[in-house]
NUKOLBA-425543 format. One record per residue: residue number from 1; residue in one letter; chain; x, y, z of N, C-alpha, C in turn. Coordinates in nm, 2 decimals. Example, Ala and Ser with C-alpha at 12.3 -4.5 7.8 and 13.67 -1.06 7.14 Angstrom:
BEGIN
SETOR/num/residuo/cadena/nu/nv/nw/cau/cav/caw/cu/cv/cw
SETOR/1/a/A/1.32/-0.57/0.78/1.23/-0.45/0.78/1.32/-0.33/0.78
SETOR/2/s/A/1.28/-0.22/0.71/1.37/-0.11/0.71/1.29/0.00/0.79
***
This chain:
BEGIN
SETOR/num/residuo/cadena/nu/nv/nw/cau/cav/caw/cu/cv/cw
SETOR/1/x/A/0.71/1.34/2.60/0.74/1.48/2.63/0.74/1.55/2.49
SETOR/2/x/A/0.66/1.66/2.49/0.66/1.75/2.37/0.76/1.86/2.40
SETOR/3/x/A/0.84/1.89/2.30/0.94/2.00/2.32/0.90/2.12/2.23
SETOR/4/x/A/0.95/2.24/2.27/0.93/2.36/2.19/1.05/2.45/2.22
SETOR/5/x/A/1.05/2.55/2.14/1.15/2.66/2.16/1.11/2.74/2.28
SETOR/6/x/A/1.20/2.81/2.35/1.16/2.90/2.46/1.06/3.00/2.41
SETOR/7/x/A/0.97/3.03/2.50/0.87/3.13/2.48/0.91/3.27/2.52
SETOR/8/x/A/1.02/3.28/2.59/1.06/3.41/2.64/1.17/3.47/2.55
SETOR/9/x/A/1.17/3.60/2.54/1.27/3.66/2.45/1.41/3.65/2.51
SETOR/10/x/A/1.50/3.59/2.43/1.64/3.58/2.48/1.73/3.64/2.37
SETOR/11/x/A/1.82/3.73/2.42/1.92/3.80/2.33/2.05/3.78/2.39
SETOR/12/x/A/2.15/3.75/2.31/2.29/3.74/2.36/2.38/3.84/2.29
SETOR/13/x/A/2.45/3.92/2.37/2.54/4.02/2.32/2.66/3.95/2.26
SETOR/14/x/A/2.69/3.97/2.14/2.80/3.90/2.07/2.93/3.93/2.13
SETOR/15/x/A/2.95/4.06/2.17/3.08/4.10/2.22/3.10/4.05/2.37
SETOR/16/x/A/3.00/4.06/2.45/3.02/4.03/2.59/2.97/3.89/2.63
SETOR/17/x/A/2.88/3.83/2.56/2.82/3.70/2.59/2.71/3.72/2.69
SETOR/18/x/A/2.67/3.84/2.73/2.56/3.86/2.83/2.43/3.83/2.76
SETOR/19/x/A/2.35/3.74/2.83/2.22/3.71/2.79/2.12/3.81/2.85
SETOR/20/x/A/2.02/3.85/2.78/1.91/3.93/2.83/1.78/3.88/2.80
SETOR/21/x/A/1.68/3.90/2.89/1.54/3.87/2.86/1.47/3.99/2.91
SETOR/22/x/A/1.38/4.04/2.83/1.31/4.16/2.86/1.40/4.27/2.92
SETOR/23/x/A/1.51/4.29/2.86/1.61/4.40/2.90/1.68/4.37/3.03
SETOR/24/x/A/1.66/4.26/3.09/1.73/4.23/3.22/1.84/4.12/3.20
SETOR/25/x/A/1.96/4.14/3.25/2.07/4.04/3.23/2.03/3.91/3.30
SETOR/26/x/A/2.06/3.80/3.23/2.03/3.67/3.28/2.15/3.58/3.28
SETOR/27/x/A/2.15/3.47/3.36/2.25/3.37/3.36/2.19/3.24/3.32
SETOR/28/x/A/2.25/3.16/3.24/2.20/3.04/3.19/2.30/2.93/3.25
SETOR/29/x/A/2.25/2.85/3.35/2.33/2.75/3.41/2.25/2.61/3.41
SETOR/30/x/A/2.32/2.50/3.42/2.26/2.37/3.43/2.19/2.36/3.57
SETOR/31/x/A/2.07/2.30/3.57/1.99/2.28/3.69/2.07/2.22/3.80
SETOR/32/x/A/2.15/2.11/3.77/2.22/2.04/3.87/2.33/2.13/3.94
SETOR/33/x/A/2.39/2.22/3.85/2.49/2.31/3.91/2.43/2.41/4.01
SETOR/34/x/A/2.32/2.47/3.98/2.25/2.56/4.07/2.21/2.49/4.20
SETOR/35/x/A/2.14/2.37/4.18/2.09/2.30/4.30/2.20/2.24/4.38
SETOR/36/x/A/2.30/2.20/4.33/2.42/2.15/4.40/2.48/2.26/4.49
SETOR/37/x/A/2.49/2.38/4.43/2.54/2.49/4.51/2.44/2.53/4.62
SETOR/38/x/A/2.31/2.53/4.59/2.20/2.56/4.68/2.21/2.46/4.80
SETOR/39/x/A/2.22/2.33/4.78/2.23/2.23/4.88/2.36/2.25/4.96
SETOR/40/x/A/2.47/2.28/4.90/2.59/2.30/4.98/2.58/2.42/5.08
SETOR/41/x/A/2.52/2.53/5.03/2.50/2.64/5.12/2.41/2.61/5.23
SETOR/42/x/A/2.30/2.53/5.20/2.20/2.49/5.30/2.27/2.41/5.41
SETOR/43/x/A/2.35/2.31/5.36/2.42/2.23/5.46/2.52/2.30/5.55
SETOR/44/x/A/2.58/2.41/5.49/2.67/2.49/5.57/2.60/2.58/5.67
SETOR/45/x/A/2.49/2.64/5.63/2.42/2.74/5.72/2.31/2.68/5.80
SETOR/46/x/A/2.25/2.57/5.75/2.12/2.52/5.80/2.01/2.57/5.72
SETOR/47/x/A/1.91/2.49/5.70/1.79/2.53/5.62/1.72/2.65/5.66
SETOR/48/x/A/1.71/2.67/5.80/1.63/2.78/5.85/1.71/2.91/5.82
SETOR/49/x/A/1.83/2.92/5.85/1.91/3.04/5.83/1.92/3.07/5.68
SETOR/50/x/A/1.95/2.97/5.60/1.96/2.99/5.45/1.82/3.04/5.39
SETOR/51/x/A/1.71/2.98/5.44/1.58/3.03/5.40/1.56/3.18/5.43
SETOR/52/x/A/1.60/3.22/5.54/1.59/3.36/5.58/1.67/3.45/5.49
SETOR/53/x/A/1.79/3.41/5.46/1.88/3.49/5.37/1.81/3.50/5.23
SETOR/54/x/A/1.77/3.38/5.18/1.71/3.37/5.05/1.58/3.45/5.04
SETOR/55/x/A/1.51/3.45/5.15/1.38/3.52/5.15/1.40/3.67/5.12
SETOR/56/x/A/1.50/3.73/5.19/1.52/3.88/5.18/1.58/3.91/5.04
SETOR/57/x/A/1.67/3.83/4.99/1.73/3.85/4.86/1.63/3.83/4.75
SETOR/58/x/A/1.55/3.72/4.76/1.45/3.70/4.66/1.34/3.80/4.66
SETOR/59/x/A/1.30/3.85/4.78/1.20/3.96/4.79/1.25/4.08/4.71
SETOR/60/x/A/1.37/4.12/4.74/1.43/4.24/4.67/1.43/4.22/4.52
SETOR/61/x/A/1.48/4.10/4.48/1.49/4.07/4.33/1.35/4.07/4.27
SETOR/62/x/A/1.26/4.01/4.33/1.12/4.00/4.27/1.06/4.14/4.26
SETOR/63/x/A/1.08/4.22/4.36/1.03/4.36/4.36/1.09/4.43/4.23
SETOR/64/x/A/1.22/4.42/4.22/1.29/4.49/4.11/1.24/4.44/3.98
SETOR/65/x/A/1.23/4.31/3.96/1.19/4.25/3.84/1.05/4.29/3.80
SETOR/66/x/A/0.96/4.29/3.90/0.82/4.32/3.87/0.81/4.47/3.83
SETOR/67/x/A/0.88/4.55/3.90/0.88/4.70/3.87/0.93/4.72/3.73
SETOR/68/x/A/1.04/4.66/3.69/1.09/4.68/3.55/1.00/4.62/3.45
SETOR/69/x/A/0.95/4.50/3.47/0.86/4.44/3.37/0.73/4.51/3.36
SETOR/70/x/A/0.67/4.56/3.47/0.55/4.63/3.46/0.57/4.76/3.37
SETOR/71/x/A/0.68/4.82/3.39/0.71/4.94/3.31/0.73/4.91/3.17
SETOR/72/x/A/0.81/4.81/3.14/0.85/4.77/3.00/0.72/4.72/2.92
SETOR/73/x/A/0.63/4.65/2.99/0.52/4.59/2.92/0.39/4.67/2.94
SETOR/74/x/A/0.39/4.77/3.02/0.27/4.85/3.05/0.17/4.77/3.13
SETOR/75/x/A/0.22/4.69/3.23/0.13/4.60/3.31/0.10/4.66/3.44
SETOR/76/x/A/-0.01/4.62/3.50/-0.04/4.66/3.64/-0.12/4.56/3.71
SETOR/77/x/A/-0.13/4.57/3.84/-0.21/4.48/3.92/-0.18/4.33/3.90
SETOR/78/x/A/-0.29/4.26/3.90/-0.28/4.11/3.88/-0.20/4.07/3.76
SETOR/79/x/A/-0.21/4.15/3.65/-0.14/4.11/3.53/0.01/4.11/3.55
SETOR/80/x/A/0.07/4.19/3.64/0.21/4.18/3.68/0.24/4.05/3.74
SETOR/81/x/A/0.16/4.01/3.84/0.18/3.88/3.91/0.17/3.76/3.81
SETOR/82/x/A/0.07/3.76/3.73/0.06/3.66/3.63/0.17/3.65/3.53
SETOR/83/x/A/0.22/3.77/3.49/0.34/3.77/3.40/0.46/3.71/3.47
SETOR/84/x/A/0.48/3.74/3.60/0.59/3.69/3.68/0.58/3.54/3.69
SETOR/85/x/A/0.46/3.49/3.72/0.44/3.34/3.73/0.47/3.27/3.60
SETOR/86/x/A/0.43/3.34/3.49/0.46/3.28/3.36/0.61/3.28/3.33
SETOR/87/x/A/0.68/3.39/3.36/0.82/3.39/3.33/0.90/3.29/3.42
SETOR/88/x/A/0.86/3.28/3.54/0.93/3.18/3.63/0.91/3.04/3.57
SETOR/89/x/A/0.79/3.02/3.53/0.76/2.88/3.47/0.84/2.86/3.34
SETOR/90/x/A/0.85/2.97/3.26/0.92/2.96/3.13/1.07/2.94/3.15
SETOR/91/x/A/1.12/2.98/3.27/1.27/2.97/3.29/1.31/2.84/3.36
SETOR/92/x/A/1.22/2.75/3.38/1.26/2.61/3.42/1.25/2.59/3.57
SETOR/93/x/A/1.20/2.68/3.65/1.20/2.66/3.80/1.09/2.56/3.83
SETOR/94/x/A/0.99/2.55/3.75/0.87/2.46/3.77/0.75/2.53/3.70
SETOR/95/x/A/0.63/2.48/3.72/0.51/2.54/3.66/0.43/2.60/3.77
SETOR/96/x/A/0.43/2.74/3.77/0.36/2.81/3.88/0.22/2.85/3.84
SETOR/97/x/A/0.12/2.82/3.92/-0.01/2.85/3.89/-0.07/2.93/4.00
SETOR/98/x/A/-0.12/3.05/3.97/-0.19/3.13/4.07/-0.33/3.08/4.09
SETOR/99/x/A/-0.35/3.02/4.21/-0.48/2.97/4.24/-0.58/3.07/4.29
SETOR/100/x/A/-0.53/3.17/4.35/-0.61/3.28/4.41/-0.52/3.40/4.42
SETOR/101/x/A/-0.58/3.52/4.40/-0.51/3.65/4.43/-0.61/3.75/4.46
SETOR/102/x/A/-0.59/3.83/4.57/-0.68/3.94/4.61/-0.59/4.05/4.65
SETOR/103/x/A/-0.57/4.15/4.57/-0.48/4.26/4.60/-0.53/4.35/4.71
SETOR/104/x/A/-0.66/4.36/4.72/-0.72/4.44/4.83/-0.69/4.38/4.96
SETOR/105/x/A/-0.69/4.25/4.97/-0.67/4.18/5.10/-0.52/4.15/5.12
SETOR/106/x/A/-0.44/4.16/5.01/-0.30/4.12/5.02/-0.27/3.98/5.03
SETOR/107/x/A/-0.35/3.90/4.95/-0.34/3.75/4.96/-0.32/3.69/4.82
SETOR/108/x/A/-0.25/3.57/4.82/-0.24/3.50/4.70/-0.21/3.35/4.74
SETOR/109/x/A/-0.25/3.26/4.65/-0.21/3.12/4.67/-0.15/3.07/4.54
SETOR/110/x/A/-0.04/3.01/4.55/0.03/2.96/4.43/0.06/2.81/4.44
SETOR/111/x/A/0.03/2.74/4.33/0.06/2.59/4.32/0.18/2.58/4.24
SETOR/112/x/A/0.27/2.49/4.28/0.39/2.46/4.20/0.39/2.31/4.15
SETOR/113/x/A/0.39/2.30/4.02/0.40/2.16/3.96/0.54/2.15/3.89
SETOR/114/x/A/0.59/2.04/3.88/0.71/2.01/3.81/0.83/2.09/3.86
SETOR/115/x/A/0.84/2.09/3.99/0.95/2.17/4.06/1.09/2.12/4.02
SETOR/116/x/A/1.17/2.22/3.98/1.31/2.18/3.95/1.38/2.12/4.07
SETOR/117/x/A/1.35/2.17/4.19/1.41/2.11/4.31/1.37/1.97/4.33
SETOR/118/x/A/1.25/1.93/4.31/1.20/1.80/4.33/1.25/1.71/4.22
SETOR/119/x/A/1.26/1.76/4.10/1.32/1.68/3.99/1.47/1.64/4.02
SETOR/120/x/A/1.54/1.74/4.08/1.68/1.71/4.11/1.70/1.63/4.24
SETOR/121/x/A/1.62/1.66/4.34/1.65/1.60/4.47/1.56/1.49/4.51
SETOR/122/x/A/1.44/1.48/4.45/1.34/1.37/4.47/1.26/1.39/4.60
SETOR/123/x/A/1.20/1.28/4.65/1.12/1.28/4.77/1.21/1.28/4.89
SETOR/124/x/A/1.25/1.40/4.94/1.34/1.40/5.05/1.26/1.42/5.18
SETOR/125/x/A/1.13/1.43/5.18/1.05/1.43/5.30/1.04/1.57/5.37
SETOR/126/x/A/1.07/1.68/5.30/1.05/1.81/5.36/1.03/1.91/5.25
SETOR/127/x/A/0.99/2.03/5.30/0.97/2.14/5.20/1.11/2.19/5.15
SETOR/128/x/A/1.13/2.19/5.02/1.26/2.23/4.97/1.26/2.35/4.87
SETOR/129/x/A/1.14/2.40/4.85/1.13/2.52/4.76/1.11/2.65/4.83
SETOR/130/x/A/1.16/2.66/4.95/1.15/2.78/5.03/1.21/2.90/4.96
SETOR/131/x/A/1.30/2.88/4.87/1.37/2.98/4.80/1.26/3.08/4.73
SETOR/132/x/A/1.15/3.02/4.69/1.05/3.10/4.62/0.96/3.19/4.71
SETOR/133/x/A/0.96/3.17/4.84/0.87/3.24/4.92/0.89/3.40/4.91
SETOR/134/x/A/1.02/3.44/4.92/1.04/3.58/4.91/1.00/3.64/4.78
SETOR/135/x/A/1.01/3.56/4.67/0.98/3.60/4.54/0.83/3.64/4.54
SETOR/136/x/A/0.74/3.56/4.60/0.60/3.58/4.59/0.56/3.71/4.67
SETOR/137/x/A/0.62/3.72/4.79/0.59/3.84/4.87/0.65/3.97/4.81
SETOR/138/x/A/0.77/3.96/4.75/0.83/4.07/4.69/0.75/4.12/4.57
SETOR/139/x/A/0.70/4.02/4.49/0.62/4.05/4.37/0.49/4.12/4.41
SETOR/140/x/A/0.42/4.06/4.51/0.29/4.11/4.55/0.31/4.25/4.61
SETOR/141/x/A/0.41/4.27/4.69/0.44/4.40/4.76/0.47/4.51/4.66
SETOR/142/x/A/0.54/4.48/4.55/0.57/4.58/4.45/0.44/4.62/4.38
SETOR/143/x/A/0.36/4.52/4.36/0.23/4.55/4.29/0.14/4.64/4.39
SETOR/144/x/A/0.14/4.60/4.51/0.07/4.68/4.61/0.12/4.83/4.62
SETOR/145/x/A/0.25/4.84/4.63/0.31/4.97/4.63/0.27/5.06/4.51
SETOR/146/x/A/0.28/4.99/4.39/0.24/5.06/4.26/0.10/5.11/4.27
SETOR/147/x/A/0.01/5.04/4.34/-0.13/5.08/4.35/-0.15/5.18/4.46
SETOR/148/x/A/-0.05/5.22/4.54/-0.06/5.31/4.64/-0.09/5.25/4.78
SETOR/149/x/A/-0.08/5.12/4.79/-0.12/5.06/4.91/0.00/5.04/5.00
SETOR/150/x/A/-0.02/5.06/5.13/0.09/5.04/5.23/0.10/4.90/5.29
SETOR/151/x/A/0.00/4.82/5.25/-0.01/4.68/5.29/0.12/4.61/5.25
SETOR/152/x/A/0.17/4.52/5.33/0.29/4.44/5.30/0.26/4.30/5.34
SETOR/153/x/A/0.32/4.20/5.27/0.29/4.06/5.29/0.40/3.98/5.33
SETOR/154/x/A/0.37/3.85/5.36/0.47/3.75/5.39/0.42/3.62/5.32
SETOR/155/x/A/0.52/3.55/5.27/0.48/3.42/5.19/0.54/3.30/5.27
SETOR/156/x/A/0.47/3.19/5.27/0.51/3.07/5.33/0.49/2.95/5.24
SETOR/157/x/A/0.57/2.86/5.24/0.55/2.73/5.17/0.47/2.64/5.26
SETOR/158/x/A/0.36/2.59/5.22/0.27/2.51/5.30/0.29/2.36/5.27
SETOR/159/x/A/0.34/2.33/5.15/0.37/2.19/5.12/0.46/2.18/5.00
SETOR/160/x/A/0.53/2.07/4.99/0.62/2.04/4.88/0.59/1.90/4.82
SETOR/161/x/A/0.61/1.89/4.69/0.60/1.76/4.62/0.71/1.67/4.67
SETOR/162/x/A/0.81/1.72/4.74/0.92/1.64/4.80/0.87/1.57/4.93
SETOR/163/x/A/0.75/1.61/4.98/0.70/1.55/5.10/0.62/1.42/5.07
SETOR/164/x/A/0.61/1.33/5.16/0.53/1.21/5.13/0.38/1.25/5.11
SETOR/165/x/A/0.32/1.18/5.02/0.18/1.21/4.99/0.14/1.34/4.92
SETOR/166/x/A/0.24/1.41/4.88/0.22/1.54/4.82/0.26/1.53/4.67
SETOR/167/x/A/0.18/1.58/4.58/0.22/1.58/4.44/0.26/1.72/4.39
SETOR/168/x/A/0.23/1.82/4.46/0.26/1.96/4.42/0.31/2.04/4.54
SETOR/169/x/A/0.37/2.15/4.51/0.40/2.25/4.61/0.29/2.35/4.62
SETOR/170/x/A/0.28/2.41/4.74/0.18/2.51/4.77/0.24/2.62/4.85
SETOR/171/x/A/0.20/2.75/4.81/0.25/2.86/4.88/0.14/2.96/4.91
SETOR/172/x/A/0.14/3.02/5.02/0.04/3.12/5.06/0.11/3.26/5.09
SETOR/173/x/A/0.04/3.36/5.04/0.09/3.50/5.07/-0.02/3.56/5.15
SETOR/174/x/A/0.01/3.63/5.26/-0.09/3.69/5.34/-0.03/3.82/5.40
SETOR/175/x/A/-0.11/3.91/5.45/-0.06/4.03/5.50/0.02/4.01/5.63
SETOR/176/x/A/0.13/4.09/5.64/0.21/4.09/5.76/0.12/4.14/5.88
SETOR/177/x/A/0.14/4.09/5.99/0.08/4.15/6.11/0.16/4.26/6.15
SETOR/178/x/A/0.11/4.35/6.24/0.19/4.46/6.29/0.32/4.42/6.35
SETOR/179/x/A/0.31/4.31/6.43/0.43/4.26/6.50/0.53/4.21/6.40
SETOR/180/x/A/0.49/4.13/6.29/0.58/4.08/6.19/0.64/4.20/6.12
SETOR/181/x/A/0.57/4.31/6.09/0.63/4.42/6.02/0.74/4.48/6.10
SETOR/182/x/A/0.72/4.49/6.23/0.83/4.55/6.32/0.95/4.46/6.34
SETOR/183/x/A/0.93/4.33/6.35/1.04/4.24/6.38/1.10/4.17/6.26
SETOR/184/x/A/1.02/4.17/6.15/1.07/4.09/6.03/1.04/3.94/6.04
SETOR/185/x/A/0.97/3.90/6.15/0.93/3.76/6.18/0.84/3.71/6.07
SETOR/186/x/A/0.85/3.58/6.05/0.76/3.51/5.96/0.82/3.50/5.81
SETOR/187/x/A/0.94/3.54/5.79/0.99/3.53/5.66/1.10/3.42/5.65
SETOR/188/x/A/1.07/3.32/5.58/1.16/3.21/5.56/1.09/3.08/5.56
SETOR/189/x/A/1.15/2.97/5.62/1.09/2.84/5.62/0.97/2.84/5.71
***
């Protein structure tokens, strides 16, 4: 394993101890701490209900992050999505690769290698990175809004490296149908 210093800018306020990256406050916690908490909530609520809650929270957070980062760095369109995938990868969640993106169609495909969830939990036989789905739709929707598009999307995890025979995770982002827009259906596991 080759090691290097973080590629993202990290500043720590001497007085408050608050970490920031690109002017946004950050938390720095051990992977096992985060994932143990994640698993405990999943066990209490059930994976489906927890996925729905995380979808909405992640969607909102990704929208906000992309909006602030686009403004800070003067980015737009696909460059915002690529910057988001890069930063997620640099923060230890895994290595996110955009395999396809079409802003006019409202679609994207993301491959996940070296998932923090799989590293911590192993081959558990199911999709375990559902937390990321809202992130991808929120990011894409913020970019679409900034372009003046009313198109909105939904993201789904289609495979996980935690499943038998799978080496990577895969996610698809696609436009919401009219019914999904009205009911909020299709967001989560």
